[in-house]
PyMOL CGO cylinders between C-alpha atoms (Angstrom):
from pymol import cmd
from pymol.cgo import CYLINDER

trace = [
    CYLINDER, 15.52, -35.87, 4.25, 17.62, -34.80, 1.80, 0.3, 1, 1, 1, 1, 1, 1,
    CYLINDER, 17.62, -34.80, 1.80, 21.00, -34.33, 3.08, 0.3, 1, 1, 1, 1, 1, 1,
    CYLINDER, 21.00, -34.33, 3.08, 21.53, -31.20, 3.29, 0.3, 1, 1, 1, 1, 1, 1,
    CYLINDER, 21.53, -31.20, 3.29, 18.23, -31.31, 4.61, 0.3, 1, 1, 1, 1, 1, 1,
    CYLINDER, 18.23, -31.31, 4.61, 20.03, -33.19, 7.70, 0.3, 1, 1, 1, 1, 1, 1,
    CYLINDER, 20.03, -33.19, 7.70, 23.20, -31.70, 7.41, 0.3, 1, 1, 1, 1, 1, 1,
    CYLINDER, 23.20, -31.70, 7.41, 21.55, -28.42, 8.81, 0.3, 1, 1, 1, 1, 1, 1,
    CYLINDER, 21.55, -28.42, 8.81, 19.33, -30.17, 11.46, 0.3, 1, 1, 1, 1, 1, 1,
    CYLINDER, 19.33, -30.17, 11.46, 22.84, -31.40, 12.69, 0.3, 1, 1, 1, 1, 1, 1,
    CYLINDER, 22.84, -31.40, 12.69, 24.50, -29.01, 12.78, 0.3, 1, 1, 1, 1, 1, 1,
    CYLINDER, 24.50, -29.01, 12.78, 21.42, -26.72, 14.14, 0.3, 1, 1, 1, 1, 1, 1,
    CYLINDER, 21.42, -26.72, 14.14, 21.72, -29.91, 16.68, 0.3, 1, 1, 1, 1, 1, 1,
    CYLINDER, 21.72, -29.91, 16.68, 24.92, -28.76, 17.92, 0.3, 1, 1, 1, 1, 1, 1,
    CYLINDER, 24.92, -28.76, 17.92, 24.79, -25.19, 18.32, 0.3, 1, 1, 1, 1, 1, 1,
    CYLINDER, 24.79, -25.19, 18.32, 21.24, -25.69, 20.13, 0.3, 1, 1, 1, 1, 1, 1,
    CYLINDER, 21.24, -25.69, 20.13, 23.62, -28.08, 22.69, 0.3, 1, 1, 1, 1, 1, 1,
    CYLINDER, 23.62, -28.08, 22.69, 26.96, -25.41, 22.91, 0.3, 1, 1, 1, 1, 1, 1,
    CYLINDER, 26.96, -25.41, 22.91, 24.14, -22.57, 23.23, 0.3, 1, 1, 1, 1, 1, 1,
    CYLINDER, 24.14, -22.57, 23.23, 22.56, -24.76, 26.71, 0.3, 1, 1, 1, 1, 1, 1,
    CYLINDER, 22.56, -24.76, 26.71, 25.50, -25.66, 28.09, 0.3, 1, 1, 1, 1, 1, 1,
    CYLINDER, 25.50, -25.66, 28.09, 27.19, -22.08, 27.87, 0.3, 1, 1, 1, 1, 1, 1,
    CYLINDER, 27.19, -22.08, 27.87, 24.19, -21.22, 29.06, 0.3, 1, 1, 1, 1, 1, 1,
    CYLINDER, 24.19, -21.22, 29.06, 23.63, -23.87, 32.57, 0.3, 1, 1, 1, 1, 1, 1,
    CYLINDER, 23.63, -23.87, 32.57, 27.73, -22.69, 33.18, 0.3, 1, 1, 1, 1, 1, 1,
    CYLINDER, 27.73, -22.69, 33.18, 26.83, -19.49, 33.40, 0.3, 1, 1, 1, 1, 1, 1,
    CYLINDER, 26.83, -19.49, 33.40, 24.17, -20.01, 35.60, 0.3, 1, 1, 1, 1, 1, 1,
    CYLINDER, 24.17, -20.01, 35.60, 25.73, -22.17, 37.28, 0.3, 1, 1, 1, 1, 1, 1,
    CYLINDER, 25.73, -22.17, 37.28, 28.36, -20.07, 37.83, 0.3, 1, 1, 1, 1, 1, 1,
    CYLINDER, 28.36, -20.07, 37.83, 25.87, -17.51, 38.61, 0.3, 1, 1, 1, 1, 1, 1,
    CYLINDER, 25.87, -17.51, 38.61, 23.31, -19.04, 41.48, 0.3, 1, 1, 1, 1, 1, 1,
    CYLINDER, 23.31, -19.04, 41.48, 27.60, -20.62, 43.02, 0.3, 1, 1, 1, 1, 1, 1,
    CYLINDER, 27.60, -20.62, 43.02, 27.81, -18.78, 46.45, 0.3, 1, 1, 1, 1, 1, 1,
    CYLINDER, 27.81, -18.78, 46.45, 31.86, -17.58, 45.37, 0.3, 1, 1, 1, 1, 1, 1,
    CYLINDER, 31.86, -17.58, 45.37, 32.44, -13.82, 46.38, 0.3, 1, 1, 1, 1, 1, 1,
    CYLINDER, 32.44, -13.82, 46.38, 32.16, -11.45, 43.55, 0.3, 1, 1, 1, 1, 1, 1,
    CYLINDER, 32.16, -11.45, 43.55, 35.86, -10.81, 42.46, 0.3, 1, 1, 1, 1, 1, 1,
    CYLINDER, 35.86, -10.81, 42.46, 36.10, -14.86, 42.12, 0.3, 1, 1, 1, 1, 1, 1,
    CYLINDER, 36.10, -14.86, 42.12, 32.82, -14.94, 40.90, 0.3, 1, 1, 1, 1, 1, 1,
    CYLINDER, 32.82, -14.94, 40.90, 34.16, -12.55, 37.40, 0.3, 1, 1, 1, 1, 1, 1,
    CYLINDER, 34.16, -12.55, 37.40, 37.18, -14.19, 37.61, 0.3, 1, 1, 1, 1, 1, 1,
    CYLINDER, 37.18, -14.19, 37.61, 36.19, -17.93, 37.15, 0.3, 1, 1, 1, 1, 1, 1,
    CYLINDER, 36.19, -17.93, 37.15, 33.39, -16.07, 34.17, 0.3, 1, 1, 1, 1, 1, 1,
    CYLINDER, 33.39, -16.07, 34.17, 36.36, -14.82, 32.67, 0.3, 1, 1, 1, 1, 1, 1,
    CYLINDER, 36.36, -14.82, 32.67, 38.52, -18.25, 32.80, 0.3, 1, 1, 1, 1, 1, 1,
    CYLINDER, 38.52, -18.25, 32.80, 34.99, -20.22, 30.92, 0.3, 1, 1, 1, 1, 1, 1,
    CYLINDER, 34.99, -20.22, 30.92, 34.58, -17.66, 28.29, 0.3, 1, 1, 1, 1, 1, 1,
    CYLINDER, 34.58, -17.66, 28.29, 38.06, -17.98, 27.82, 0.3, 1, 1, 1, 1, 1, 1,
    CYLINDER, 38.06, -17.98, 27.82, 37.43, -22.18, 27.81, 0.3, 1, 1, 1, 1, 1, 1,
    CYLINDER, 37.43, -22.18, 27.81, 34.33, -21.58, 25.53, 0.3, 1, 1, 1, 1, 1, 1,
    CYLINDER, 34.33, -21.58, 25.53, 35.66, -19.34, 22.93, 0.3, 1, 1, 1, 1, 1, 1,
    CYLINDER, 35.66, -19.34, 22.93, 38.36, -21.37, 22.57, 0.3, 1, 1, 1, 1, 1, 1,
    CYLINDER, 38.36, -21.37, 22.57, 36.32, -24.58, 22.23, 0.3, 1, 1, 1, 1, 1, 1,
    CYLINDER, 36.32, -24.58, 22.23, 34.22, -22.08, 19.65, 0.3, 1, 1, 1, 1, 1, 1,
    CYLINDER, 34.22, -22.08, 19.65, 36.39, -21.04, 17.83, 0.3, 1, 1, 1, 1, 1, 1,
    CYLINDER, 36.39, -21.04, 17.83, 37.69, -24.68, 17.67, 0.3, 1, 1, 1, 1, 1, 1,
    CYLINDER, 37.69, -24.68, 17.67, 34.50, -26.34, 16.40, 0.3, 1, 1, 1, 1, 1, 1,
    CYLINDER, 34.50, -26.34, 16.40, 34.21, -23.62, 13.78, 0.3, 1, 1, 1, 1, 1, 1,
    CYLINDER, 34.21, -23.62, 13.78, 37.31, -23.93, 12.62, 0.3, 1, 1, 1, 1, 1, 1,
    CYLINDER, 37.31, -23.93, 12.62, 36.36, -27.74, 11.97, 0.3, 1, 1, 1, 1, 1, 1,
    CYLINDER, 36.36, -27.74, 11.97, 32.80, -27.25, 10.46, 0.3, 1, 1, 1, 1, 1, 1,
    CYLINDER, 32.80, -27.25, 10.46, 34.28, -24.00, 8.37, 0.3, 1, 1, 1, 1, 1, 1,
    CYLINDER, 34.28, -24.00, 8.37, 36.47, -27.24, 7.21, 0.3, 1, 1, 1, 1, 1, 1,
    CYLINDER, 36.47, -27.24, 7.21, 34.48, -29.36, 6.69, 0.3, 1, 1, 1, 1, 1, 1,
    CYLINDER, 34.48, -29.36, 6.69, 32.07, -27.64, 4.95, 0.3, 1, 1, 1, 1, 1, 1,
    CYLINDER, 32.07, -27.64, 4.95, 34.48, -26.44, 2.10, 0.3, 1, 1, 1, 1, 1, 1,
    CYLINDER, 34.48, -26.44, 2.10, 35.61, -30.48, 1.81, 0.3, 1, 1, 1, 1, 1, 1,
    CYLINDER, 35.61, -30.48, 1.81, 31.58, -30.20, 1.22, 0.3, 1, 1, 1, 1, 1, 1,
    CYLINDER, 31.58, -30.20, 1.22, 31.51, -26.93, -1.18, 0.3, 1, 1, 1, 1, 1, 1,
    CYLINDER, 31.51, -26.93, -1.18, 34.29, -28.59, -3.11, 0.3, 1, 1, 1, 1, 1, 1,
    CYLINDER, 34.29, -28.59, -3.11, 32.50, -31.94, -3.66, 0.3, 1, 1, 1, 1, 1, 1,
    CYLINDER, 32.50, -31.94, -3.66, 29.50, -30.26, -4.93, 0.3, 1, 1, 1, 1, 1, 1,
    CYLINDER, 29.50, -30.26, -4.93, 32.01, -28.46, -6.92, 0.3, 1, 1, 1, 1, 1, 1,
    CYLINDER, 32.01, -28.46, -6.92, 33.84, -30.85, -8.59, 0.3, 1, 1, 1, 1, 1, 1,
    CYLINDER, 33.84, -30.85, -8.59, 30.15, -33.22, -9.14, 0.3, 1, 1, 1, 1, 1, 1,
    CYLINDER, 30.15, -33.22, -9.14, 29.14, -30.50, -10.85, 0.3, 1, 1, 1, 1, 1, 1,
    CYLINDER, 29.14, -30.50, -10.85, 31.66, -28.93, -13.15, 0.3, 1, 1, 1, 1, 1, 1,
    CYLINDER, 31.66, -28.93, -13.15, 31.70, -32.66, -14.54, 0.3, 1, 1, 1, 1, 1, 1,
    CYLINDER, 31.70, -32.66, -14.54, 27.78, -32.37, -14.92, 0.3, 1, 1, 1, 1, 1, 1,
    CYLINDER, 27.78, -32.37, -14.92, 28.77, -29.20, -16.31, 0.3, 1, 1, 1, 1, 1, 1,
    CYLINDER, 28.77, -29.20, -16.31, 32.22, -31.05, -18.89, 0.3, 1, 1, 1, 1, 1, 1,
    CYLINDER, 32.22, -31.05, -18.89, 29.19, -33.63, -20.06, 0.3, 1, 1, 1, 1, 1, 1,
    CYLINDER, 29.19, -33.63, -20.06, 26.60, -31.12, -21.10, 0.3, 1, 1, 1, 1, 1, 1,
    CYLINDER, 26.60, -31.12, -21.10, 29.05, -29.94, -22.97, 0.3, 1, 1, 1, 1, 1, 1,
    CYLINDER, 29.05, -29.94, -22.97, 31.09, -32.09, -24.47, 0.3, 1, 1, 1, 1, 1, 1,
    CYLINDER, 31.09, -32.09, -24.47, 26.90, -34.02, -25.62, 0.3, 1, 1, 1, 1, 1, 1,
    CYLINDER, 26.90, -34.02, -25.62, 25.97, -30.77, -27.20, 0.3, 1, 1, 1, 1, 1, 1,
    CYLINDER, 25.97, -30.77, -27.20, 29.16, -30.06, -29.12, 0.3, 1, 1, 1, 1, 1, 1,
    CYLINDER, 29.16, -30.06, -29.12, 27.91, -33.77, -30.54, 0.3, 1, 1, 1, 1, 1, 1,
    CYLINDER, 27.91, -33.77, -30.54, 25.21, -33.61, -31.37, 0.3, 1, 1, 1, 1, 1, 1,
    CYLINDER, 25.21, -33.61, -31.37, 26.11, -29.93, -32.79, 0.3, 1, 1, 1, 1, 1, 1,
    CYLINDER, 26.11, -29.93, -32.79, 28.52, -31.73, -35.66, 0.3, 1, 1, 1, 1, 1, 1,
    CYLINDER, 28.52, -31.73, -35.66, 25.80, -33.85, -36.12, 0.3, 1, 1, 1, 1, 1, 1,
    CYLINDER, 25.80, -33.85, -36.12, 23.08, -31.33, -36.51, 0.3, 1, 1, 1, 1, 1, 1,
    CYLINDER, 23.08, -31.33, -36.51, 26.43, -29.78, -39.06, 0.3, 1, 1, 1, 1, 1, 1,
    CYLINDER, 26.43, -29.78, -39.06, 26.32, -32.51, -41.17, 0.3, 1, 1, 1, 1, 1, 1,
    CYLINDER, 26.32, -32.51, -41.17, 23.43, -33.36, -42.13, 0.3, 1, 1, 1, 1, 1, 1,
    CYLINDER, 23.43, -33.36, -42.13, 22.91, -28.99, -43.08, 0.3, 1, 1, 1, 1, 1, 1,
    CYLINDER, 22.91, -28.99, -43.08, 26.08, -29.90, -44.91, 0.3, 1, 1, 1, 1, 1, 1,
    CYLINDER, 26.08, -29.90, -44.91, 24.50, -32.56, -46.70, 0.3, 1, 1, 1, 1, 1, 1,
    CYLINDER, 24.50, -32.56, -46.70, 20.83, -31.54, -47.48, 0.3, 1, 1, 1, 1, 1, 1,
    CYLINDER, 20.83, -31.54, -47.48, 22.98, -28.93, -49.75, 0.3, 1, 1, 1, 1, 1, 1,
    CYLINDER, 22.98, -28.93, -49.75, 24.35, -30.67, -51.52, 0.3, 1, 1, 1, 1, 1, 1,
    CYLINDER, 24.35, -30.67, -51.52, 21.52, -33.16, -52.20, 0.3, 1, 1, 1, 1, 1, 1,
    CYLINDER, 21.52, -33.16, -52.20, 19.84, -29.51, -53.32, 0.3, 1, 1, 1, 1, 1, 1,
    CYLINDER, 19.84, -29.51, -53.32, 23.41, -28.02, -55.12, 0.3, 1, 1, 1, 1, 1, 1,
]
cmd.load_cgo(trace, "trace")
C-alpha cells in the first residue's frame, strides 16, 4: 500500500469518525427529554462548537497538505534539474563527437 493510499485511508477514517460523532450527538440531543426551545438552543450551541472543531481540523489538514505538496514539489524539481543536467552533458558529448567526425571528414 502506497503512502498516498495510507494517507487517504487515514483521512477517510478521521472523516468517518467525525461524521459518526456528529450524528451521535444530534441523535442524543433529539431523543433527550427537553423542551423544544431548550433543545434548539443546545443544538445551536453544540453545532457551533462542532463547526469550530471542524474548522480547526480542516485548517490543520490543509496545512499538512501544503507541507506535503511542497515536499513532493521540491523532490520533483530536484529530479528535473538532475535530468536537465544529464541531458546537457549528453548533448555536449554528442556535439563533441559530431565535431570530431566533421574534422576527420574535412
